[in-house]
Structures are given as structure tokens and as C-alpha cells.
C-alpha positions as CSV (number, residue, x, y, z in Angstrom):
1,X,0.0,0.0,0.0
2,X,1.7,3.1,-1.2
3,X,0.6,6.8,-1.4
4,X,1.8,9.3,-3.9
5,X,4.8,10.9,-2.2
6,X,4.1,14.3,-3.7
7,X,0.4,14.5,-3.0
8,X,-0.8,17.0,-0.4
9,X,-2.8,15.7,2.5
10,X,-6.0,17.4,3.6
11,X,-5.7,17.5,7.4
12,X,-8.9,19.5,7.7
13,X,-10.7,16.1,7.5
14,X,-9.2,15.0,10.8
15,X,-9.9,16.4,14.2
16,X,-7.2,15.5,16.7
17,X,-8.3,15.5,20.4
18,X,-5.6,13.1,21.6
19,X,-4.4,14.1,25.0
20,X,-7.3,16.3,25.7
21,X,-9.3,15.8,28.9
22,X,-12.9,14.7,28.6
23,X,-15.0,15.2,31.7
24,X,-16.3,12.0,33.4
25,X,-19.4,10.2,32.3
26,X,-20.1,6.9,30.8
27,X,-19.4,5.4,27.5
28,X,-21.8,4.7,24.7
29,X,-21.5,2.4,21.8
30,X,-21.7,4.1,18.4
31,X,-21.7,2.2,15.1
32,X,-19.2,0.0,13.2
33,X,-17.0,-2.2,15.2
34,X,-17.8,-0.5,18.5
35,X,-20.6,-2.8,19.6
36,X,-18.5,-5.9,18.8
37,X,-15.7,-4.7,21.0
38,X,-18.0,-3.9,23.9
39,X,-19.6,-7.3,23.6
40,X,-16.1,-8.9,23.6
41,X,-15.2,-7.0,26.8
42,X,-18.3,-8.4,28.4
43,X,-17.5,-11.9,27.3
44,X,-13.8,-11.8,28.1
45,X,-13.8,-9.9,31.4
46,X,-17.2,-11.2,32.6
47,X,-18.7,-7.8,33.1
48,X,-22.1,-6.5,32.1
49,X,-23.3,-3.3,30.3
50,X,-23.6,-1.4,33.6
51,X,-20.1,-2.2,34.5
52,X,-18.8,-1.2,31.1
53,X,-20.6,2.1,31.6
54,X,-22.6,2.1,28.4
55,X,-25.0,5.0,28.5
56,X,-25.7,8.2,26.7
57,X,-24.3,11.7,26.8
58,X,-24.1,14.7,24.5
59,X,-20.8,16.5,25.2
60,X,-18.6,17.2,22.2
61,X,-14.8,16.7,22.0
62,X,-12.6,19.7,22.6
63,X,-10.3,20.2,19.7
64,X,-7.2,22.0,20.8
65,X,-5.2,24.2,18.4
66,X,-2.0,22.5,19.5
67,X,-3.2,19.0,18.5
68,X,-4.5,20.3,15.2
69,X,-1.3,22.1,14.5
70,X,0.7,19.0,15.2
71,X,-1.2,17.0,12.6
72,X,-1.0,19.9,10.1
73,X,2.7,20.1,10.6
74,X,3.6,16.4,10.5
75,X,1.1,15.2,7.9
76,X,1.7,17.3,4.9
77,X,2.2,14.8,2.0
78,X,1.8,11.3,0.8
79,X,5.4,10.7,1.8
80,X,4.4,11.4,5.4
81,X,1.5,9.0,5.0
82,X,4.0,6.3,3.9
83,X,6.1,6.8,7.0
84,X,3.7,7.6,9.9
85,X,0.6,5.8,11.1
86,X,-1.5,8.8,11.9
87,X,-0.6,10.5,8.6
88,X,-1.5,7.2,6.8
89,X,-5.0,7.3,8.4
90,X,-5.3,10.9,7.2
91,X,-4.5,9.8,3.7
92,X,-7.0,6.9,3.9
93,X,-9.7,9.3,5.0
94,X,-8.8,11.6,2.1
95,X,-8.9,8.8,-0.4
96,X,-12.1,7.2,0.9
97,X,-13.9,10.6,0.8
98,X,-12.5,11.5,-2.6
99,X,-14.0,8.3,-3.9
100,X,-17.4,8.7,-2.3
101,X,-17.6,12.3,-3.4
102,X,-17.1,11.3,-7.0
103,X,-19.3,8.2,-6.8
104,X,-22.2,10.2,-5.4
105,X,-21.8,12.9,-8.1
106,X,-21.7,10.1,-10.7
107,X,-25.1,9.0,-9.4
108,X,-26.4,12.6,-9.3
109,X,-26.1,12.8,-5.6
110,X,-24.2,14.9,-3.1
111,X,-21.7,13.4,-0.6
112,X,-21.3,15.2,2.7
113,X,-17.7,14.8,3.9
114,X,-17.3,13.5,7.4
115,X,-14.4,14.2,9.7
116,X,-12.5,11.5,11.6
117,X,-11.7,12.3,15.2
118,X,-8.4,10.9,16.7
119,X,-8.7,10.3,20.4
120,X,-7.1,8.5,23.3
121,X,-8.8,6.8,26.3
122,X,-12.1,8.7,26.2
123,X,-14.1,10.9,23.8
124,X,-17.3,12.8,23.9
125,X,-19.6,12.6,20.9
126,X,-23.2,13.5,20.0
127,X,-23.9,9.8,20.6
128,X,-22.5,10.0,24.1
129,X,-19.1,9.6,25.7
130,X,-17.1,6.5,24.8
131,X,-13.9,4.9,26.0
132,X,-11.2,3.4,23.8
133,X,-12.6,0.0,24.7
134,X,-15.4,0.3,22.1
135,X,-12.9,0.5,19.2
136,X,-13.4,2.7,16.1
137,X,-17.0,3.7,15.5
138,X,-19.3,6.0,13.5
139,X,-21.7,8.3,15.3
140,X,-24.7,9.1,13.0
141,X,-25.8,11.9,15.4
142,X,-22.8,14.1,14.5
143,X,-21.7,12.2,11.3
144,X,-18.2,11.7,12.5
145,X,-15.8,8.7,12.6
146,X,-14.0,8.2,15.9
147,X,-10.7,6.3,16.1
148,X,-8.2,5.5,18.9
149,X,-5.2,4.5,16.9
150,X,-4.2,2.1,19.7
151,X,-7.0,-0.2,18.3
152,X,-4.8,-1.1,15.4
153,X,-2.3,-2.8,17.8
154,X,-5.2,-4.6,19.4
155,X,-6.4,-5.8,16.1
156,X,-3.1,-7.7,15.6
157,X,-2.2,-8.7,19.2
158,X,-5.6,-9.5,20.7
159,X,-7.7,-10.4,17.7
160,X,-5.0,-12.2,15.7
161,X,-5.1,-10.2,12.5
162,X,-2.0,-10.2,10.4
163,X,-2.0,-6.4,10.6
164,X,-0.4,-4.2,8.0
165,X,-1.3,-0.8,6.7
166,X,-4.3,-2.0,4.6
167,X,-5.8,-3.7,7.6
168,X,-6.0,-0.2,9.1
169,X,-7.4,1.1,5.9
170,X,-10.1,-1.5,5.9
171,X,-11.2,-0.5,9.4
172,X,-11.4,3.2,8.4
173,X,-13.2,2.4,5.1
174,X,-15.7,0.2,7.0
175,X,-16.7,3.1,9.3
176,X,-17.1,5.4,6.3
177,X,-19.3,2.7,4.9
178,X,-21.6,3.5,7.8
179,X,-21.5,7.2,6.8
180,X,-22.6,6.2,3.3
181,X,-25.5,4.2,4.7
182,X,-26.5,7.2,6.8
183,X,-26.5,9.6,3.8
184,X,-28.2,7.2,1.4
185,X,-30.3,4.9,3.4
186,X,-30.6,6.1,7.0
187,X,-29.8,2.6,8.1
188,X,-28.1,1.9,11.4
189,X,-27.9,-0.8,14.1
190,X,-31.4,-1.4,15.7
191,X,-30.3,-3.2,18.8
192,X,-31.5,-6.6,17.5
193,X,-28.9,-9.4,17.3
194,X,-28.7,-12.7,15.5
195,X,-27.2,-14.2,12.4
196,X,-30.0,-12.9,10.2
197,X,-30.6,-9.6,12.0
198,X,-30.6,-6.1,10.6
199,X,-27.6,-5.4,12.7
200,X,-25.5,-8.0,10.9
201,X,-26.8,-6.9,7.5
202,X,-25.8,-3.3,8.2
203,X,-22.3,-4.3,9.2
204,X,-21.8,-6.6,6.2
205,X,-22.9,-3.9,3.8
206,X,-20.4,-1.5,5.4
207,X,-17.7,-4.2,4.7
208,X,-18.9,-4.4,1.1
209,X,-18.7,-0.6,0.7
210,X,-15.1,-0.7,2.1
211,X,-14.3,-3.2,-0.7
212,X,-15.9,-0.9,-3.3
213,X,-13.6,1.9,-2.2
214,X,-10.6,-0.5,-2.4
215,X,-11.5,-1.5,-5.9
216,X,-11.4,2.1,-7.1
217,X,-8.7,3.5,-4.7
218,X,-5.8,3.5,-7.1
219,X,-7.9,5.1,-9.9
220,X,-9.7,7.8,-7.9
221,X,-8.0,11.0,-8.7
222,X,-7.0,13.5,-6.0
223,X,-8.6,16.8,-7.1
224,X,-5.5,18.8,-6.1
225,X,-3.0,16.7,-8.3
226,X,-5.1,14.9,-10.9
227,X,-3.4,11.7,-9.8
228,X,-4.6,9.0,-7.4
229,X,-3.6,9.6,-3.9
230,X,-3.2,5.9,-3.3
231,X,-0.8,4.9,-6.0
232,X,-0.3,1.2,-5.2
233,X,-2.4,-1.6,-3.7
234,X,-1.1,-5.1,-3.9
235,X,-2.6,-8.6,-3.5
236,X,-0.9,-8.9,-0.2
237,X,-2.6,-5.7,1.0
238,X,-6.0,-7.2,0.1
239,X,-5.1,-10.4,1.9
240,X,-4.4,-8.2,5.0
241,X,-7.8,-6.6,4.6
242,X,-9.5,-9.9,4.3
243,X,-7.6,-11.2,7.3
244,X,-8.7,-8.2,9.4
245,X,-12.3,-8.7,8.3
246,X,-12.1,-12.4,9.5
247,X,-10.4,-11.5,12.7
248,X,-13.5,-9.4,13.8
249,X,-16.0,-12.0,12.7
250,X,-18.5,-12.8,15.5
251,X,-17.8,-16.5,15.4
252,X,-14.1,-16.1,15.5
253,X,-14.3,-13.8,18.5
254,X,-16.8,-15.9,20.3
255,X,-14.8,-19.1,19.9
256,X,-11.6,-17.3,21.0
257,X,-13.0,-15.6,24.1
258,X,-16.0,-17.7,25.3
259,X,-15.1,-21.1,23.8
260,X,-18.3,-21.5,21.8
261,X,-20.2,-19.9,19.0
262,X,-23.7,-18.5,19.6
263,X,-25.2,-17.1,16.3
264,X,-28.2,-15.8,18.1
265,X,-26.1,-13.1,19.6
266,X,-24.2,-12.0,16.5
267,X,-24.1,-8.3,15.6
268,X,-21.5,-8.2,12.8
269,X,-21.6,-11.5,10.9
270,X,-19.2,-14.5,10.7
271,X,-15.6,-14.3,9.6
272,X,-16.6,-15.9,6.3
273,X,-19.4,-13.5,5.7
274,X,-17.3,-10.4,6.5
275,X,-14.6,-11.7,4.1
276,X,-17.2,-12.5,1.5
277,X,-18.9,-9.1,1.5
278,X,-15.6,-7.1,1.5
279,X,-14.4,-9.2,-1.4
280,X,-17.7,-8.7,-3.2
281,X,-17.3,-5.0,-3.1
282,X,-13.6,-5.2,-4.1
283,X,-14.3,-7.6,-6.9
284,X,-17.2,-5.8,-8.5
285,X,-16.5,-2.2,-7.5
286,X,-20.2,-1.7,-7.6
287,X,-22.1,-0.5,-4.6
288,X,-25.3,-1.8,-6.1
289,X,-23.9,-5.3,-5.5
290,X,-23.8,-4.6,-1.8
291,X,-27.4,-5.2,-1.0
292,X,-27.1,-7.4,2.1
293,X,-30.8,-6.9,2.9
294,X,-32.3,-9.1,0.1
């Protein structure tokens, strides 16, 4: 996975609140992988929702000028994205949103760009406050993606993913898949679990949308340069993405942390389903082929 060294990164699409203090309060689960991680914590540590502190709130994260300046100073070009993890995520956000902007326009629609918020430990959102334990998530109430970059280490060390830059890109693109759903369909998790539930279908569609972006990533032109921001994506990168998708499959996680698989409690789909739908999007490049609700 290689970005155009000379491309300029748009850091305005990232809000960096790492290191800022968020007042107390409880955590809430947003969208995306968040609910899965919270469920995992309950299974692994033997605690319930009350102990996890899952409740609502409406504070917003405080974006400090120093944190924004740091990103702006260190994440200038594609060369920075090829060298630094936080800059790489900035570049992925830029690439994903360039694609969806152009795809919506091609379909006579308008894509509303959504910022990604970097945080550590705890963050306040329009969906409530959340701790790092919930993993990356999308909040439909403020239409922002929230990422604690430490999750990418957990994906490899705790969930058994092979890791790699594209595993990180898959996670970010999946969350933006939820933003696309919000803009086009108004679909979100409905609190109902099970292998055939709406919750699973929403997550699998977001996986498929991540694959659609990956299909077009190296041909989507950056408006500022006229060249693709992502210049190279290899078969090994796609394997890393597929491996990450499998690592966060409900069956894989349940077997690992509770020793049995219980499909009636699934919220995201099996490892095989998550791989299947990501690859469906990647193979076809057609969001119309991502109808998991049929």
C-alpha cells in the first residue's frame, strides 16, 4: 500500500483530540466495530453493560489548536503517510472521501464529507461519551468517525489479525461505509442481534462498501493533483484486509473468548461473511452489488 509521495494531505478532514481531557461520564457504543468490541469485553472480562458504563451523553470533544497544529505540521504529503501511522490514516480518510464524493456525483447525488476524530482513552460525541474499549465507530448523530489509533495494535495482538497498513485502511473504510449508509439509506444498528438480524446486514454492507472503495482506490484522482492519492495496492494488501475482516467476525471472536459460537447473539456476521462481502465490493467495484438486505 503506497501513497503518492508528492500528494498534499487534507488535514482538515481530521480532528485530533488526543491528549485532551474529557469530563467524566459513561461510555456509549456508536456504530461500526464498536458494539462488537463492547460485547467482547463483556465476554472476556465477565462484566455486564452497567459495569462497562454504556449509557448516553451529549458532550462534544474539545479540539485544541496545538493538537490540530501537530497533525497539520507532521502530515503534509503522501510521503508522510507512507512513513507515519496517523498520517496514513489521514491519507486513507482523504482517499475514501474523494471516492465517495465522485461516486455520489456520478449518481447525481451529493456526498457530505465527514471528519475523523483521533482520540485516546475517552471521547465525547453526539452519541454520548465513549472509551477506547469500544474501538473505532461512526456516530450518526454528528456524522463523525472516531478512532483511537491504539486499536490497530489490538487488532493484531488481541484479535489475531496479520495487521499491516491495509488492515487499518479496511477498518477506516468500513466506518465510512456506515456514513454512506447514513447519507443514502438512513440505516443503522437497531439493537436486535442474531445471524440474520438487521444489525448483521448493516455491518456486512459496510464491509462491502469498504471493498468498493478498495476496488477504485488506485484510480480515484486526487482533485489537487489529478493523480490517485493511493498509487499502489497489492494482492498482499487485500489479503491483510480480508484477514482483518475475518479477525473481527462474530464466530471467530466468540470461539476465542468464550469457547463456543452463539449465532443468536451475532451483531456483525461471521468471519466468512465479512470476508465474502468485503471481497464482493472489491471484486465488483459496484455499490449496487452490496445489497445485504435481500
